[in-house]
C-alpha positions as CSV (number, residue, x, y, z in Angstrom):
1,M,-0.4,37.0,-23.9
2,T,1.1,33.5,-24.1
3,L,3.2,32.6,-21.1
4,S,6.8,31.6,-21.9
5,T,8.2,28.2,-20.8
6,S,10.1,29.9,-18.0
7,H,6.8,31.3,-16.6
8,R,4.8,28.1,-17.1
9,Q,7.3,25.8,-15.4
10,P,6.7,27.1,-11.8
11,L,2.9,26.8,-12.4
12,A,3.3,23.2,-13.5
13,D,5.5,22.6,-10.4
14,E,2.8,24.1,-8.2
15,I,0.0,21.9,-9.8
16,T,2.3,18.8,-9.5
17,A,2.6,19.6,-5.8
18,K,-1.1,20.0,-5.4
19,L,-1.8,16.7,-7.1
20,R,0.8,15.0,-5.1
21,A,-0.8,16.3,-1.9
22,M,-4.2,15.0,-2.9
23,I,-2.8,11.5,-3.5
24,H,-0.7,11.5,-0.3
25,S,-3.7,12.6,1.8
26,G,-5.8,9.7,0.5
27,E,-8.3,12.0,-1.3
28,W,-7.6,9.7,-4.3
29,P,-7.2,6.1,-3.1
30,L,-4.7,3.6,-4.5
31,Q,-5.9,1.8,-7.6
32,Q,-8.7,4.3,-8.2
33,R,-9.1,6.6,-11.2
34,I,-8.6,10.3,-10.5
35,P,-11.1,12.9,-11.8
36,S,-11.3,13.7,-15.5
37,E,-9.2,16.4,-17.1
38,P,-12.1,18.9,-17.4
39,E,-12.9,18.4,-13.7
40,L,-9.3,18.9,-12.6
41,M,-8.8,21.9,-14.9
42,A,-11.9,23.6,-13.3
43,K,-10.9,22.7,-9.8
44,L,-7.3,23.8,-10.1
45,G,-8.0,26.7,-12.5
46,V,-5.3,25.7,-15.0
47,S,-5.0,24.9,-18.7
48,R,-5.0,21.4,-20.2
49,G,-1.4,21.7,-21.1
50,T,-0.3,22.6,-17.5
51,L,-2.4,19.8,-16.0
52,R,-1.0,17.3,-18.4
53,E,2.6,18.4,-17.6
54,A,1.9,17.8,-13.9
55,V,0.2,14.4,-14.5
56,K,3.1,13.4,-16.8
57,A,5.6,14.3,-14.0
58,L,3.7,12.2,-11.4
59,A,3.4,9.3,-13.9
60,H,7.1,9.4,-14.5
61,S,7.7,9.2,-10.7
62,G,5.4,6.2,-10.5
63,M,2.6,7.8,-8.5
64,L,0.1,7.9,-11.4
65,E,-0.6,5.6,-14.4
66,V,-2.1,7.0,-17.6
67,R,-4.2,4.3,-19.4
68,R,-5.1,5.3,-22.9
69,G,-8.9,5.4,-23.4
70,D,-9.5,4.7,-19.7
71,G,-8.2,7.5,-17.6
72,T,-5.4,8.1,-15.0
73,Y,-5.1,5.9,-11.9
74,V,-3.3,6.2,-8.6
75,R,-0.4,3.8,-8.4
76,A,1.5,4.9,-5.3
77,T,1.2,7.4,-2.5
78,S,4.6,8.9,-3.0
79,E,7.5,9.0,-5.4
80,M,9.5,6.7,-3.1
81,S,6.7,4.1,-3.2
82,G,6.4,4.5,-7.0
83,A,10.1,3.9,-7.5
84,A,10.0,0.9,-5.2
85,R,7.1,-0.6,-7.0
86,R,8.9,-0.4,-10.3
87,M,12.0,-2.0,-8.7
88,Y,10.0,-5.0,-7.5
89,Q,9.3,-6.0,-11.0
90,D,13.0,-6.8,-11.5
91,H,13.2,-9.1,-8.4
92,T,11.9,-12.6,-7.5
93,E,9.1,-13.3,-5.0
94,E,11.7,-14.8,-2.7
95,H,13.8,-11.6,-2.7
96,I,10.7,-9.6,-2.0
97,L,9.7,-11.9,0.9
98,E,13.1,-11.6,2.4
99,V,12.8,-7.8,2.5
100,R,9.3,-8.1,4.0
101,V,10.7,-10.2,6.8
102,G,12.8,-7.2,7.9
103,L,10.0,-4.7,7.6
104,D,7.3,-6.9,9.1
105,T,9.3,-7.9,12.1
106,Q,10.4,-4.4,12.9
107,A,6.9,-3.1,12.3
108,A,5.5,-5.7,14.7
109,R,8.1,-4.9,17.4
110,L,7.5,-1.1,17.2
111,A,3.7,-1.6,17.0
112,A,3.9,-3.6,20.3
113,R,5.6,-0.5,21.8
114,H,3.5,2.3,20.2
115,A,0.1,1.0,19.1
116,T,-3.0,2.7,20.7
117,D,-6.3,1.1,21.7
118,D,-7.7,2.4,18.4
119,D,-5.0,0.6,16.4
120,V,-5.8,-2.7,18.2
121,S,-9.5,-2.2,17.5
122,A,-8.9,-1.4,13.9
123,L,-6.6,-4.5,13.5
124,R,-9.3,-6.8,15.0
125,A,-12.0,-5.2,12.8
126,L,-9.8,-5.9,9.7
127,L,-9.4,-9.5,10.7
128,A,-13.1,-9.9,11.2
129,E,-13.6,-8.4,7.7
130,R,-11.0,-10.7,6.3
131,D,-12.7,-13.8,7.9
132,A,-16.1,-12.8,6.6
133,A,-14.8,-12.3,3.1
134,W,-13.0,-15.6,3.1
135,H,-16.1,-17.5,4.2
136,A,-18.2,-15.7,1.6
137,A,-15.6,-16.6,-1.1
138,D,-15.1,-12.9,-1.8
139,Y,-11.4,-13.3,-2.4
140,A,-10.8,-9.8,-3.7
141,A,-12.2,-8.4,-0.4
142,W,-10.3,-11.0,1.6
143,A,-7.0,-9.9,0.0
144,R,-7.8,-6.2,0.6
145,A,-8.6,-6.8,4.2
146,D,-5.5,-9.0,4.7
147,W,-3.3,-6.4,3.2
148,G,-5.0,-3.6,5.1
149,F,-4.3,-5.5,8.3
150,H,-0.5,-5.7,7.6
151,E,-0.4,-2.1,6.5
152,R,-2.2,-1.0,9.7
153,V,0.5,-2.8,11.8
154,A,3.1,-0.8,9.9
155,Q,1.2,2.4,10.6
156,A,0.9,1.5,14.3
157,S,4.7,1.4,14.4
158,R,4.6,5.2,14.4
159,N,7.6,5.2,12.0
160,P,6.4,7.1,8.9
161,L,9.4,6.0,6.8
162,L,8.8,2.3,7.6
163,H,5.1,2.7,6.9
164,E,5.8,4.3,3.6
165,L,8.2,1.6,2.6
166,Y,5.7,-1.0,3.6
167,V,2.9,0.6,1.6
168,S,5.1,0.2,-1.5
169,F,4.6,-3.6,-1.3
170,G,0.8,-3.1,-1.7
171,D,0.4,-4.3,-5.3
172,V,2.9,-7.1,-5.0
173,F,1.4,-8.4,-1.7
174,H,-2.2,-8.2,-3.0
175,D,-1.4,-9.9,-6.3
176,D,0.4,-12.7,-4.5
177,L,-2.5,-13.3,-2.2
178,L,-4.9,-13.7,-5.1
179,K,-2.5,-16.2,-6.7
180,Q,-2.1,-18.2,-3.5
181,H,-5.8,-18.6,-2.6
182,V,-6.4,-20.9,-5.6
183,R,-3.7,-23.4,-4.6
184,A,-4.9,-26.7,-3.1
185,G,-4.6,-26.7,0.7
186,F,-4.0,-23.0,1.1
187,E,-5.2,-21.7,4.4
188,G,-6.6,-18.2,4.0
189,L,-7.1,-17.5,7.7
190,P,-3.8,-18.3,9.4
191,H,-3.7,-17.6,13.1
192,E,0.0,-16.8,13.2
193,G,1.0,-13.3,12.1
194,H,-2.6,-12.2,12.5
195,D,-4.7,-13.0,15.6
196,T,-1.6,-13.9,17.6
197,L,0.2,-10.8,16.4
198,V,-2.7,-8.6,17.6
199,D,-2.7,-10.3,21.0
200,A,1.0,-9.7,21.3
201,I,0.7,-6.0,20.3
202,E,-2.1,-5.5,22.8
203,A,0.0,-7.2,25.5
204,R,3.0,-4.9,24.6
205,D,5.1,-8.0,24.0
206,G,7.5,-7.2,21.2
207,D,9.3,-10.6,21.2
208,A,6.0,-12.4,20.9
209,A,4.9,-10.1,18.1
210,V,8.1,-10.8,16.2
211,A,7.9,-14.5,16.8
212,S,4.3,-14.6,15.4
213,V,5.4,-12.7,12.3
214,N,8.3,-15.0,11.7
215,R,6.1,-18.1,11.9
216,N,3.7,-16.7,9.4
217,L,6.4,-15.6,7.0
218,N,8.2,-18.9,7.3
219,S,4.9,-20.5,6.2
220,C,4.8,-18.1,3.2
221,S,8.3,-19.1,2.3
222,E,7.3,-22.7,2.3
223,W,4.4,-22.0,-0.1
224,L,6.8,-20.2,-2.5
225,G,9.1,-23.2,-2.5
226,A,6.3,-25.7,-2.9
């Protein structure tokens, strides 16, 4: 017997929630293609129509992107991040940087208060990865490591809302880095806002952490105005 729309909707909602949880947990990383329809239908035990309804809902929220002939990709880890990412398309780089100033400085101050030894070790490892990639001229890996560093500082703030807001900058931040590295005189391994920031976080010095971030973002602002 064919299920009516009234019966199918709760199932679609359930599958949407399951897909959302897979994305949010990191099972499907950002920018990566999710499994094919046949794989997901078998894994979730649902029909193609129900699965497509769930995917459509998450695509509408900005979490997924359906690319014809290529597959479906993860675009954000939550509806809030997806909505924010769409909003950024309507604003200038200067406006985005001004918002980042608020998020970065607060993340730095909170990280100086709450970061664990594991956080500090992870931050230093990301900087080492960033340095190696820059010297190897692997600029895609350099940009990923640089973004990963800043995202880990936000995570170390232990404020999940701030972290989620910060993650929504991922695409914008990554794309901007890849644009900047080709500009003459660009320094891809700035000490401010990176090494000095980790030192301040490890020393539990919130003021020094904020000052390091401000110096780095002021430099970014100068590049945008150049």
